[in-house]
C-alpha positions as CSV (number, residue, x, y, z in Angstrom):
1,M,7.8,-25.1,1.4
2,L,9.4,-28.5,1.9
3,R,10.3,-28.1,5.5
4,V,6.9,-26.0,6.1
5,L,5.0,-29.4,5.0
6,L,7.2,-31.8,7.1
7,A,7.1,-29.5,10.1
8,F,3.4,-29.4,9.8
9,G,3.3,-33.6,9.6
10,G,5.5,-33.5,12.8
11,F,2.7,-31.3,14.5
12,A,-0.5,-33.5,12.8
13,G,1.2,-36.8,13.5
14,V,1.2,-35.9,17.6
15,V,-2.4,-34.2,17.6
16,I,-3.9,-37.3,15.7
17,S,-2.5,-39.7,18.2
18,L,-3.5,-37.9,20.9
19,L,-7.0,-37.8,19.6
20,E,-6.9,-41.4,19.2
21,L,-5.8,-41.9,22.6
22,L,-8.6,-40.0,24.0
23,Q,-11.2,-41.8,22.0
24,G,-9.6,-45.3,23.3
25,D,-8.7,-46.5,19.9
26,T,-6.3,-49.5,19.6
27,L,-2.6,-49.2,20.0
28,L,-1.8,-49.5,16.6
29,T,-3.7,-46.3,15.7
30,I,-1.9,-44.4,18.3
31,I,1.6,-45.7,17.2
32,L,1.3,-45.0,13.4
33,P,0.7,-41.3,14.0
34,L,3.7,-40.9,16.1
35,L,6.0,-42.9,13.8
36,F,4.4,-40.1,11.2
37,S,5.4,-37.4,13.6
38,L,8.9,-39.0,14.1
39,I,9.6,-39.6,10.0
40,S,8.5,-36.1,9.3
41,I,10.9,-34.6,12.2
42,I,14.0,-36.7,10.7
43,L,13.3,-35.6,7.2
44,L,12.7,-32.0,8.6
45,F,16.3,-32.2,10.1
46,L,17.8,-33.7,6.8
47,S,16.2,-31.2,4.9
48,R,18.5,-28.5,7.2
49,V,21.8,-30.3,6.9
50,S,21.9,-31.7,3.8
51,K,21.9,-30.4,0.1
52,Q,20.1,-33.0,-1.6
53,I,16.7,-31.2,-1.6
54,G,15.1,-32.8,-4.9
55,L,16.1,-36.2,-3.3
56,L,14.1,-35.4,0.3
57,K,11.4,-34.2,-2.0
58,I,10.8,-37.5,-3.9
59,L,11.1,-39.3,-0.8
60,T,8.7,-37.1,1.2
61,V,6.1,-37.6,-1.5
62,I,6.6,-41.7,-1.4
63,L,6.4,-41.5,2.6
64,Y,3.4,-39.2,2.9
65,N,1.4,-40.4,-0.2
66,F,1.7,-43.9,-0.1
67,V,2.9,-45.1,3.1
68,L,2.3,-42.9,6.1
69,F,-1.3,-40.8,5.4
70,P,-3.2,-44.3,3.9
71,A,-1.7,-46.4,6.9
72,I,-3.0,-43.9,9.7
73,W,-6.4,-43.4,8.0
74,I,-7.0,-47.4,7.3
75,A,-6.0,-48.1,11.0
76,S,-8.4,-45.4,12.1
77,H,-11.2,-45.5,9.5
78,G,-11.0,-48.8,7.7
79,F,-10.7,-48.7,4.1
80,E,-13.6,-46.4,3.2
81,G,-12.0,-43.3,1.5
82,P,-11.8,-40.4,3.9
83,A,-12.1,-36.8,2.3
84,A,-9.2,-35.4,4.2
85,L,-6.8,-38.5,3.1
86,Y,-7.4,-37.2,-0.4
87,Y,-6.9,-33.5,0.7
88,L,-3.5,-34.3,2.4
89,V,-2.3,-36.5,-0.5
90,L,-2.8,-34.0,-3.2
91,L,-1.8,-30.7,-1.1
92,S,1.3,-33.0,-0.1
93,I,2.1,-33.3,-4.2
94,I,1.2,-29.7,-5.0
95,V,3.5,-28.1,-2.1
96,V,6.2,-30.2,-2.8
97,L,6.5,-30.6,-6.6
98,I,4.9,-27.3,-7.8
99,E,7.7,-24.5,-7.9
100,R,5.1,-21.4,-9.5
101,M,3.6,-20.3,-6.2
102,E,0.7,-18.8,-8.0
103,I,-0.5,-22.4,-9.4
104,V,-0.2,-23.6,-5.9
105,I,-2.5,-21.1,-4.3
106,V,-5.2,-21.4,-7.1
107,L,-5.0,-25.5,-6.4
108,L,-4.7,-24.9,-2.9
109,V,-8.0,-22.5,-2.5
110,A,-10.0,-25.2,-5.1
111,F,-9.0,-28.3,-3.3
112,T,-10.0,-26.7,0.1
113,A,-13.5,-26.0,-1.5
114,L,-13.8,-29.2,-3.1
115,I,-12.6,-31.1,0.2
116,L,-15.3,-29.1,2.3
117,A,-18.1,-29.2,0.3
118,L,-17.6,-33.4,0.3
119,I,-17.6,-33.5,4.0
120,V,-20.6,-31.1,4.3
121,W,-22.5,-32.9,1.4
122,N,-22.0,-36.5,0.3
123,P,-22.8,-36.9,-3.2
124,P,-24.8,-39.9,-4.0
125,G,-22.8,-42.6,-5.6
126,L,-19.2,-41.0,-4.7
127,Q,-17.8,-42.5,-1.8
128,L,-15.5,-40.0,-1.2
129,N,-16.3,-39.4,2.5
130,R,-16.1,-41.3,5.4
131,P,-19.5,-42.0,7.9
132,Y,-19.3,-39.6,11.0
133,D,-20.5,-40.9,14.4
134,S,-21.3,-37.4,15.2
135,A,-21.8,-33.7,14.4
136,F,-18.8,-32.9,16.4
137,E,-16.6,-35.2,14.6
138,R,-17.6,-33.7,11.4
139,Q,-17.1,-30.2,12.5
140,F,-13.9,-31.5,13.8
141,D,-13.0,-32.5,10.2
142,I,-13.9,-29.6,8.6
143,M,-12.0,-27.5,11.2
144,F,-8.8,-29.6,10.7
145,N,-8.6,-29.0,6.8
146,L,-9.3,-25.3,7.4
147,V,-6.7,-25.1,9.9
148,F,-4.0,-27.0,7.4
149,A,-5.2,-25.1,4.5
150,G,-4.5,-21.9,6.3
151,I,-1.1,-22.8,7.6
152,I,0.1,-23.9,3.8
153,L,-1.6,-20.5,2.6
154,T,0.0,-18.5,4.9
155,S,3.3,-20.0,4.6
156,I,3.1,-19.8,0.6
157,L,2.2,-16.0,0.9
158,R,5.3,-15.6,3.5
159,V,7.5,-17.1,0.7
160,M,6.2,-15.0,-2.1
161,H,6.5,-12.1,0.0
162,N,10.5,-13.0,1.0
163,R,11.1,-13.9,-2.6
164,N,10.0,-10.7,-3.9
165,R,11.7,-8.6,-1.4
166,N,14.9,-10.5,-2.3
167,L,14.2,-9.6,-5.8
168,Q,13.8,-6.1,-5.1
169,L,17.1,-6.1,-2.8
170,A,18.7,-7.9,-5.9
171,L,17.5,-5.4,-8.7
172,E,18.6,-2.5,-6.2
173,Q,22.1,-4.0,-6.3
174,S,22.4,-4.7,-9.7
175,R,21.6,-0.8,-10.6
176,T,24.7,0.3,-8.0
177,Q,26.7,-2.6,-7.6
178,D,29.5,-4.1,-10.2
179,S,28.6,-7.8,-10.5
180,L,32.2,-9.0,-10.7
181,T,33.5,-6.9,-7.7
182,G,30.7,-5.9,-5.4
183,L,32.2,-2.3,-6.0
184,Y,30.0,0.6,-6.7
185,N,29.4,0.6,-10.6
186,R,30.6,3.9,-12.7
187,R,27.1,5.2,-12.6
188,R,26.9,4.9,-8.7
189,I,30.3,5.9,-7.8
190,L,30.0,9.2,-10.1
191,E,26.8,10.1,-8.3
192,L,28.6,9.9,-4.7
193,L,31.8,11.5,-6.1
194,K,29.2,14.5,-7.2
195,A,27.3,14.7,-3.9
196,E,30.5,14.3,-2.2
197,Q,32.4,17.0,-4.0
198,L,29.4,19.5,-3.1
199,R,29.6,18.6,0.4
200,C,33.2,18.9,0.9
201,S,33.2,22.4,-1.5
202,R,30.6,23.5,1.1
203,E,32.3,22.3,4.5
204,R,35.6,23.5,2.9
205,R,37.2,20.0,3.2
206,E,39.8,18.5,1.0
207,L,38.4,15.8,-1.4
208,T,40.7,13.5,-3.0
209,I,40.3,10.7,-5.9
210,V,42.7,8.2,-6.9
211,M,42.4,6.5,-10.3
212,I,43.9,2.9,-10.6
213,T,44.1,1.0,-13.5
214,I,45.8,-2.3,-14.4
215,T,47.9,-1.9,-17.5
216,N,48.6,-4.4,-20.2
217,L,45.7,-6.7,-19.2
218,G,44.1,-7.3,-22.5
219,P,47.5,-9.0,-24.3
220,A,47.9,-10.9,-21.5
221,L,44.4,-12.5,-20.9
222,R,44.7,-13.8,-24.5
223,S,47.5,-15.9,-23.4
224,L,46.6,-16.7,-19.7
225,G,42.6,-16.6,-20.3
226,Y,39.9,-14.3,-18.9
227,H,39.4,-16.2,-15.6
228,H,42.7,-15.2,-14.5
229,G,41.7,-11.7,-15.4
230,E,38.9,-11.9,-13.6
231,M,40.6,-13.2,-10.3
232,L,43.1,-10.2,-10.5
233,I,40.4,-7.6,-10.9
234,K,38.8,-9.4,-7.9
235,K,41.7,-9.6,-5.8
236,L,42.5,-5.6,-6.5
237,A,39.1,-5.0,-5.4
238,Y,39.4,-6.8,-1.9
239,V,42.9,-5.0,-1.5
240,M,41.3,-1.7,-2.2
241,R,38.5,-2.3,0.3
242,G,41.0,-3.9,3.0
243,K,42.8,-0.3,2.7
244,S,40.4,2.1,2.7
245,R,38.4,3.7,5.4
246,L,34.9,2.9,6.0
247,Y,33.3,6.5,5.0
248,D,35.7,6.0,1.8
249,Y,33.7,5.3,-1.5
250,L,35.0,2.4,-4.1
251,G,34.1,1.8,-7.4
252,K,34.8,0.5,-10.9
253,V,34.4,2.8,-13.9
254,H,36.0,0.9,-16.6
255,V,36.7,-2.6,-17.5
256,N,40.1,-2.5,-15.7
257,G,39.8,1.0,-14.0
258,F,39.0,1.5,-10.3
259,L,38.1,5.0,-8.9
260,S,38.3,5.7,-5.1
261,V,36.7,8.6,-3.3
262,L,38.5,9.9,-0.2
263,P,36.9,12.4,1.7
264,G,38.6,15.0,4.1
265,S,42.0,13.6,2.5
266,G,44.7,15.4,0.4
267,E,46.7,14.6,-2.6
268,Q,49.4,13.1,-0.6
269,D,47.3,11.2,1.4
270,G,45.7,9.8,-1.6
271,M,49.3,8.6,-3.1
272,E,49.9,7.1,0.2
273,Y,46.8,5.2,0.1
274,F,47.7,3.9,-3.8
275,R,51.1,3.0,-2.3
276,R,49.5,0.7,0.3
277,I,47.6,-0.9,-2.4
278,A,50.5,-1.1,-5.0
279,E,52.9,-3.0,-2.3
280,E,50.2,-5.5,-1.2
281,P,52.4,-8.6,-1.5
282,D,51.5,-11.0,-4.6
283,L,49.1,-8.7,-5.7
284,I,50.4,-9.4,-9.4
285,D,51.3,-13.0,-9.8
286,E,54.6,-14.0,-11.8
287,A,52.4,-14.8,-14.9
288,F,50.9,-11.4,-15.0
289,M,54.2,-9.5,-14.6
290,A,55.9,-11.7,-17.2
291,R,53.6,-10.1,-19.4
292,G,54.2,-6.3,-18.5
293,V,50.7,-6.4,-16.0
294,E,51.1,-4.0,-13.6
295,V,48.9,-1.6,-11.1
296,R,49.3,2.1,-11.8
297,G,47.4,5.0,-9.9
298,K,47.1,8.3,-9.9
299,A,45.9,11.0,-6.9
300,V,44.3,14.5,-7.4
301,E,42.7,16.8,-5.1
302,V,39.2,17.9,-6.5
303,S,37.4,19.6,-4.0
304,N,37.0,23.0,-5.9
305,M,36.1,21.4,-9.1
306,A,33.1,21.4,-11.1
307,Y,31.3,18.2,-11.9
308,D,31.8,18.0,-15.5
309,E,35.5,18.3,-14.8
310,L,35.5,15.8,-12.4
311,L,34.1,13.4,-15.2
312,A,36.4,14.3,-17.5
313,L,39.2,13.8,-15.3
314,V,38.5,10.6,-14.2
315,D,38.5,9.3,-18.0
316,T,41.7,11.2,-18.6
317,L,43.5,9.7,-15.7
318,Y,42.1,6.6,-17.1
319,A,43.8,7.4,-20.1
320,E,47.2,8.5,-19.0
321,S,47.3,5.4,-16.6
322,L,47.3,3.2,-19.8
């Protein structure tokens, strides 16, 4: 939302400057909007290359609310309080500082309705509106506020849509992926194994599973720390990806147990696949090797097995490897 506000600020500054030029106003009233537009573009560039978003938010609020907007409107209309000035100031604070999109939308609609009412009807005793020289000028002020509100509202709704979509994708990934390795979790890899087993049985193709485990990991973690264990598990998952084909399925079925599903491969192919993984240089560092940690694996051809047998076999292979 910060970038949306800055982009609109750069655009609005140029539009205001052109309007002042067409009306034949003073040089100051033409230069100030251009300065506002230039600063907005610079801040927009900084927001794309800098990670200090919080600092940029504060700087934007200060410049927009207390320097640029007042300078432009005072230069154009004197010290009378124009409704659009208050509207833009409030929207700047709302959009930049408030994180919850629902509150932003409610306040945006409320302030839009309030300012439009003040433009159309100037309450007695409340000098919140500036005098208009013509009906056309009043209509332009109304249209300017409506366009600004529409841009902000559209941007907010788009951000909300993207956020909801990202949340849905993250939720779907959490249901199927292991958070540490990015491989399929136990539930998903076993579902894929079942589907692949049925397909290979129907097509009379070979199907081999390879159970890979890291032995003696628990005692080693107590002396080396759990962070080192996580790094080892991540590295093994990375090596497995590198040694697998595009249509193989990889999953983490236990804390230190992995399952590879290899369609169209026999038992010998499965053992060769594991050998390539186990022989990866520096897969197990010296600190783990000194504590008896090693990677073990076993391949079994399972194309003619029932699914219940497959589940029991996976757990049996894991226990045997330990």
